C-alpha positions in Angstrom: 2.0 15.2 -23.8 5.5 14.7 -25.5 8.6 15.5 -23.4 12.0 15.4 -24.6 14.0 12.2 -23.6 16.3 14.0 -21.0 13.2 16.0 -19.4 11.6 12.4 -19.0 14.4 11.1 -17.7 14.8 14.1 -15.1 11.0 13.7 -14.4 11.0 9.9 -13.5 14.2 10.3 -11.6 12.4 13.4 -9.5 9.3 11.0 -9.1 11.4 8.0 -7.9 13.0 10.2 -5.4 9.9 11.6 -4.0 8.1 8.2 -4.1 11.2 6.8 -2.2 10.8 9.4 0.5 7.2 8.5 1.0 7.6 5.0 0.8 10.5 5.2 3.1 9.0 7.0 5.7 6.7 4.4 7.2 9.7 1.8 7.0 12.0 3.8 8.7 10.2 5.2 11.4 8.7 1.7 12.3 12.3 1.0 13.8 12.1 4.0 15.5 9.1 3.8 17.2 9.7 2.4 20.6 12.5 5.1 21.0 10.5 7.8 20.0 7.6 6.9 22.4 9.5 5.9 25.3 11.6 9.3 25.2 8.3 11.2 24.8 6.9 9.5 27.8 3.9 7.9 25.9 4.4 4.5 25.1 0.4 3.6 25.4 0.1 6.1 22.2 2.8 4.6 20.3 0.5 2.9 17.6 -1.2 6.3 16.6 1.8 7.5 15.3 1.2 5.1 12.8 -2.5 4.9 12.9 -2.6 8.8 12.4 -0.4 8.7 9.3 -2.5 5.8 7.5 -5.6 7.3 8.3 -4.8 10.7 6.7 -3.1 9.3 3.8 -6.1 6.9 3.1 -8.7 9.7 3.7 -7.1 12.4 1.4 -6.4 10.0 -1.3 -9.9 10.3 -3.2 -10.0 14.0 -2.6 -6.4 14.8 -4.0 -7.2 12.5 -7.1 -10.3 14.8 -7.8 -8.2 18.1 -7.1 -5.3 17.0 -9.2 -8.2 16.7 -12.1 -9.4 20.0 -11.3 -6.6 22.2 -10.7 -3.8 19.9 -12.5 -1.3 17.3 -10.9 1.6 19.5 -10.8 0.4 22.2 -8.2 -1.1 19.2 -6.0 2.3 17.4 -6.2 4.5 20.5 -5.4 2.5 21.7 -2.5 2.3 18.2 -1.2 6.1 17.9 -1.4 6.7 21.2 0.4 4.1 20.3 3.1 5.7 16.7 3.5 9.1 18.4 4.0 8.0 20.8 6.4 5.9 18.2 8.4 9.1 16.0 8.5 10.8 18.9 10.2 8.4 19.4 12.7 8.1 15.7 13.6 11.7 15.8 14.4 11.3 18.8 16.9 8.4 17.3 18.7 8.5 17.6 22.5 5.2 15.7 23.0 3.2 12.8 21.7 0.4 14.9 20.7 2.6 17.2 18.5 4.3 14.2 17.0 1.1 12.5 16.0 -0.4 15.9 14.8 2.7 16.4 12.6 2.5 12.6 11.3 -1.1 13.6 10.4 0.1 16.4 8.2 2.8 14.1 7.2 0.3 11.3 5.9 -1.9 13.8 4.2 0.9 15.2 2.0 2.4 11.6 1.3 -0.8 10.5 -0.3 -0.3 13.7 -2.7 3.1 12.5 -3.5 2.2 8.8 -4.3 -1.1 9.7 -6.2 0.4 12.8 -8.1 3.4 10.7 -9.3 1.5 7.8 -10.8 -1.0 10.6 -12.3 1.7 12.7 -13.8 3.5 9.9 -15.5 0.0 8.9 -17.0 -0.4 12.4 -18.4 3.3 12.5 -19.6 3.5 9.0 -21.5 1.5 7.0 -23.7 -0.4 3.7 -22.3 2.3 1.7 -23.7 5.3 3.5 -22.3 3.5 3.9 -18.8 4.1 0.3 -17.5 7.7 0.9 -17.7 8.0 4.2 -15.9 5.0 3.2 -13.1 7.5 0.1 -12.5 10.4 2.4 -12.0 8.5 4.6 -9.6 6.9 1.4 -8.0 10.0 -0.1 -7.1 10.7 2.6 -4.5 8.2 0.6 -2.4 9.9 -2.9 -2.2 13.3 -1.0 -1.9 11.8 1.0 1.2 10.7 -2.3 2.7 14.3 -3.7 2.3 16.3 -0.7 3.3 14.1 1.4 6.0 14.3 -1.2 8.9 18.1 -1.2 8.7 18.3 2.6 8.0 16.0 3.5 10.8 17.8 1.6 13.0 21.3 2.9 12.2 19.9 6.5 12.3 18.2 6.0 15.6 21.3 4.5 17.4 24.1 6.9 15.8 22.1 10.3 15.1 19.0 10.2 17.3 15.3 9.7 16.7 14.7 13.0 15.2 17.0 12.5 12.3 14.6 9.7 11.4 12.4 12.5 10.2 14.7 15.1 9.5 16.4 13.2 6.8 13.5 14.1 4.8 14.6 17.5 4.6 17.8 17.9 2.5 16.5 15.1 0.1 13.4 16.5 -0.2 14.7 20.0 -1.1 16.9 18.4 -3.8 13.8 16.5 -5.3 11.7 19.8 -5.1 14.3 21.7 -7.0 14.3 18.9 -9.7 10.6 18.8 -9.6 10.0 22.3 -10.2 11.9 21.7 -13.6 10.8 18.6 -14.7 7.3 18.2 -13.7 5.1 19.4 -16.9 1.9 21.5 -16.6 -1.2 19.5 -17.5 -3.7 21.1 -19.9 -6.2 18.5 -19.5 -7.7 19.7 -16.4 -11.7 19.3 -15.6 -13.1 22.6 -14.1 -16.2 22.4 -12.1 -17.8 22.5 -8.7 -16.1 20.3 -6.1 -18.2 17.3 -5.0 -18.7 18.4 -1.2 -21.1 16.1 -0.2 -19.4 13.2 -1.7 -16.3 14.1 0.0 -17.7 14.5 3.5 -19.4 11.4 3.2 -16.7 9.5 2.1 -14.2 11.2 4.4 -16.4 9.9 7.4 -16.8 6.6 6.0 -12.9 5.9 5.6 -11.9 7.4 9.1 -14.7 4.9 10.7 -13.2 2.3 8.8 -9.4 2.8 10.0 -10.8 3.5 13.3 -12.9 0.4 13.4 -10.1 -2.0 12.7 -7.7 -0.3 15.0 -10.2 -0.6 17.7 -11.0 -4.1 16.9 -7.5 -5.3 17.7 -7.7 -3.6 20.9 -8.5 -5.1 24.1 -12.0 -3.5 25.2 -12.4 -2.0 21.6 -14.9 -4.5 20.3 -17.8 -2.1 20.9 -16.3 1.0 19.5 -15.4 -1.1 16.7 -18.9 -2.4 16.1 -20.3 1.3 16.2 -17.5 2.6 13.9 -18.6 -0.2 11.1 -22.1 1.0 11.5 -21.2 4.4 11.1 -19.2 3.5 8.0 -21.9 1.7 6.4 -24.4 4.1 6.7 -22.1 6.8 5.2 -21.1 4.8 2.4 -24.8 4.3 1.6 -25.1 8.3 1.7 -22.0 8.5 -0.5 -23.1 6.2 -3.0 -26.6 8.3 -3.4 -24.5 11.6 -3.5 -22.1 10.3 -6.3 -25.4 9.1 -8.4 -26.5 12.6 -8.1 -23.7 14.9 -8.2 -22.9 16.7 -11.5 -19.3 16.4 -10.7 -18.9 13.5 -8.5 -15.7 12.7 -6.4 -15.7 9.1 -7.8 -17.6 9.0 -11.1 -19.3 5.5 -10.7 -19.9 5.4 -14.4 -16.3 4.4 -14.9 -17.1 1.1 -13.3 -19.2 0.2 -16.7 -15.6 -0.3 -18.1 -14.6 -3.9 -17.8 -10.9 -2.8 -17.9 -11.4 -0.4 -14.8 -13.8 -2.8 -13.0 -11.7 -5.9 -13.2 -8.7 -3.9 -12.8 -9.8 -2.8 -9.1 -10.4 -6.2 -8.2 -6.8 -7.2 -9.4 -5.3 -4.3 -7.6 -7.1 -4.9 -4.1 -5.4 -8.4 -4.3 -2.1 -6.5 -3.8 -3.0 -5.2 -0.5 -5.6 -7.9 0.9 -3.1 -10.8 -0.6 0.2 -9.6 0.4 0.5 -6.6 2.2 -1.4 -7.9 5.0 0.3 -10.8 5.7 3.9 -9.6 5.3 4.0 -8.0 8.6 3.5 -11.1 10.4 5.5 -13.6 8.8 8.5 -12.8 11.2 6.5 -13.7 14.2 5.0 -16.8 12.3 8.6 -18.3 11.6 10.1 -17.2 15.2 7.2 -19.3 16.6 6.6 -22.3 14.1 10.2 -22.6 12.7 12.0 -21.5 16.1 14.3 -19.2 14.3 15.8 -15.6 15.8 14.2 -12.5 15.0 17.0 -11.7 12.5 16.6 -15.0 10.7 13.0 -14.7 10.5 13.3 -11.6 8.5 15.0 -13.3 5.6 11.4 -14.6 4.3 9.9 -11.2 4.1 13.2 -10.0 2.5 12.7 -13.0 -0.1 9.3 -12.1 -0.8 10.0 -8.3 -1.5 12.9 -9.0 -3.5 10.8 -11.2 -5.7 8.3 -8.5 -6.0 11.0 -5.9 -6.8 12.4 -8.2 -9.8 8.9 -9.1 -11.1 7.6 -5.6 -11.1 10.6 -4.1 -13.4 10.6 -7.1 -15.7 6.7 -7.1 -16.4 6.8 -3.1 -16.6 9.3 -3.4 -19.3 8.0 -6.3 -21.1 4.6 -4.6 -21.4 5.9 -1.3 -22.7 8.1 -3.2 -25.1 5.5 -5.3 -26.5 2.3 -3.6 -25.8 0.9 -6.8 -24.2 -0.2 -6.7 -20.4 -3.2 -9.4 -20.0 -0.9 -12.3 -19.5 1.1 -10.9 -16.4 -1.9 -10.4 -14.1 -3.2 -13.8 -15.1 0.1 -15.7 -14.3 1.0 -13.3 -11.3 -2.3 -14.1 -9.5 -2.1 -17.8 -10.2 1.5 -17.8 -9.0 0.3 -15.9 -5.7 -2.7 -18.3 -5.1 -0.2 -21.4 -5.5 2.3 -20.1 -3.4 0.0 -19.2 -0.6 -2.0 -22.4 -0.9 1.4 -24.3 -0.6 2.2 -22.3 2.7 -1.1 -23.6 4.0 0.3 -27.2 3.3 4.3 -26.9 4.4 4.9 -28.8 7.8 6.8 -27.2 10.8 10.4 -28.3 10.8 11.4 -27.7 7.1 14.7 -25.7 6.5 14.0 -22.4 6.3 14.8 -22.1 2.5 11.8 -24.0 1.7 9.0 -21.3 2.9 11.6 -18.7 1.5 11.5 -20.1 -1.9 7.7 -20.3 -1.7 6.9 -16.9 -0.3 9.2 -15.5 -2.8 7.1 -17.1 -5.5 4.0 -15.2 -4.0 6.4 -12.2 -4.5 7.1 -12.8 -8.1 3.4 -13.3 -8.7 2.5 -10.0 -7.0 5.2 -8.0 -8.6 3.7 -9.2 -12.2 0.8 -6.9 -11.8 1.4 -4.6 -8.7 2.4 -1.5 -10.9 1.2 -2.8 -14.2 -2.6 -3.0 -13.1 -2.2 0.8 -12.4 -1.3 1.6 -16.0 -4.0 -0.7 -17.1 -6.8 0.9 -15.1 -5.4 4.4 -16.1 -5.8 3.3 -19.7 -9.5 2.6 -19.4 -10.5 6.2 -18.1 -10.2 9.3 -20.0 -7.5 12.0 -19.3 -9.6 14.1 -17.5 -10.5 11.5 -14.9 -6.7 10.0 -14.4 -6.3 11.6 -11.3 -9.5 10.0 -9.6 -9.2 6.6 -11.2 -5.6 6.2 -10.0 -6.8 7.5 -6.6 -9.4 4.9 -6.5 -7.3 2.0 -7.8 -4.9 2.9 -4.7 -7.5 3.3 -2.2 -9.0 0.1 -2.9 -5.5 -1.7 -2.4 -5.0 0.7 1.1 -8.2 -0.2 2.5 -7.9 -3.8 1.8 -4.4 -3.9 3.3 -5.7 -2.0 6.5 -8.5 -4.0 7.0 -7.2 -7.6 6.1 -4.2 -6.6 8.5 -6.5 -6.0 11.4 -8.6 -9.2 10.8 -5.4 -11.6 10.5 -4.2 -10.1 13.8 -7.4 -10.7 15.3 -7.4 -14.3 14.2 -3.9 -15.1 15.0 -4.3 -13.7 18.7 -7.8 -15.3 19.5 -6.3 -18.3 17.9 -3.3 -18.8 19.6 -4.9 -17.8 23.1 -7.6 -20.7 22.8 -5.2 -23.3 21.7 -2.3 -22.3 24.0 -1.5 -24.7 26.8 -1.9 -23.7 30.3 1.1 -22.2 32.3 1.6 -20.1 28.9 0.0 -16.6 28.7 -0.9 -15.4 25.4 -0.6 -11.5 26.6 3.3 -12.1 27.7 4.3 -15.0 25.1 7.6 -14.2 23.4 9.7 -15.9 21.0 12.6 -15.7 23.6 10.2 -17.5 26.2 9.3 -20.2 23.7 12.9 -20.9 22.7 13.8 -21.5 26.5 11.2 -23.7 27.1 11.5 -27.5 27.2 11.5 -29.2 23.4 7.7 -30.5 24.0 6.2 -26.9 24.8 8.3 -25.6 21.8 6.6 -28.5 19.6 3.3 -27.6 20.9 3.3 -23.9 20.4 5.1 -24.6 16.8 1.9 -26.6 15.8 -0.4 -24.3 17.4 1.1 -21.2 15.3 1.2 -23.4 12.0 -2.7 -24.5 12.7 -3.6 -21.1 13.5 -1.8 -19.6 10.1 -3.4 -22.5 8.0 -6.8 -20.8 7.4 -5.1 -17.6 7.0 -2.8 -18.6 4.0 -6.0 -20.4 2.7 -8.1 -17.4 2.7 -5.3 -15.3 1.3 -4.8 -18.1 -1.5 -8.5 -17.6 -2.2 -8.0 -13.8 -2.7 -5.7 -14.3 -5.4 -7.8 -17.0 -6.8 -10.6 -14.3 -7.2 -7.8 -12.0 -8.5 -7.2 -14.7 -11.1 -10.7 -14.7 -12.2 -10.9 -10.9 -12.6 -7.7 -10.9 -14.6 -9.1 -13.3 -17.0 -12.0 -10.7 -17.4 -9.7 -8.0 -18.3 -10.0 -7.3 -22.1 -7.4 -8.9 -24.4 -5.5 -6.5 -26.6 -2.3 -4.1 -26.8 -1.6 -0.9 -24.9 -2.2 2.0 -27.2 0.9 4.0 -28.5 -1.4 7.4 -28.4 -2.7 9.1 -25.5 -6.2 8.3 -24.3 -9.2 10.4 -25.6 -9.9 13.5 -23.4 -13.4 12.1 -22.7 -14.9 8.8 -21.7 -15.0 6.0 -24.0 -18.1 4.0 -24.1 -16.5 0.7 -22.8 -12.5 0.2 -23.1 -9.9 2.4 -24.6 -7.5 -0.5 -25.2 -6.8 -1.1 -28.8 -7.7 -4.6 -30.1 
């Protein structure tokens, strides 16, 4: 699909605005969570404001990806944007926690369409060689949202009130919608056919069970419920595979994984969620306890990580589109990530904060080198008629990896600290302020406990990047093509040698 330069710029501007809205929504809301839950009188259900959103967006990814291939990504994108705006307004008017959680579920469903269709539309509007540059621009919305979201959320909550955390999506969303109606093209490469109901139901139950399982696993007394959820997930996933092998129009065509580009790319994409997204939220706590920093100062480490990710994401996207070569970036990126996290496992406590900041910035640089690029590479390995499906799958493995590993890390840290903590300190009520006010001997003890607990976490995440490094080596050599992909599935690869 050839667009004029002006229309392509307007398209990218529209998709970037919408992607930023979707990415900002989670980070900006996180700052206001305690205020929202307190004013609605339901602090015990605060976590479900996030869980409901995550659950809905995860479950809808494969469904919307397939719908995008059947009815066209433009329709799914515009409907998702309208629903997102309306759900945001409904969130701001919530008078009870049940209302807010229900509205957040709808918001999460629509955010999946925004995230997914933005990448799918770029895939249809550009050639494989052009794609990395534009996907990198759209992908920059995520690290920027991480950097700005908490600050904006705090300012809006303090000065305007928490409803505006949601209502701010309204006027921005309307502008983006007006631009999208003009800029987003109609896609002719649709694949009509019967929708895979059996695959949709079994995969939906699988994903719901996984997300609920990892949520309950981190709650007191929720281990038995989590175990049941994981058993249900395993059973329904087995049923899903059987459905997909027999369905004439499968929700996730398993035959796509015969392509080395797609199979290796999925593994590399999972590294982003498992290896970095999962640890970022725990870094401030680690540095407050192990390095005895304030909450404000501890935030500098994830900021350095995300800034490194932003820089390399844009740089490798531009270089890949300019040269057509892509394979070196995930190889170097996963190697940098593995080396950085392995170094984190060896750093002694008591170093100046700039040392771990520099190391985590390297991890961010490595991750950003393939974060958006690998989506373009995987898209190039699929036929145009399966673009939405393969884009949904690459995002799904990343999101599930992040969700599961975040819960695992939380469980490991919580259990490890509880076992090693000296008598007289209650792990359930231990805060950085209590530790910083204790005598130097207790501070040193807690610092070394947190370091000892996080060492295996950093080692495991370094091993994850090492697996990604092997997968990156298995990506086929060649250059990204200057012509669109074929409309039918290639035998093995679609990259030109």
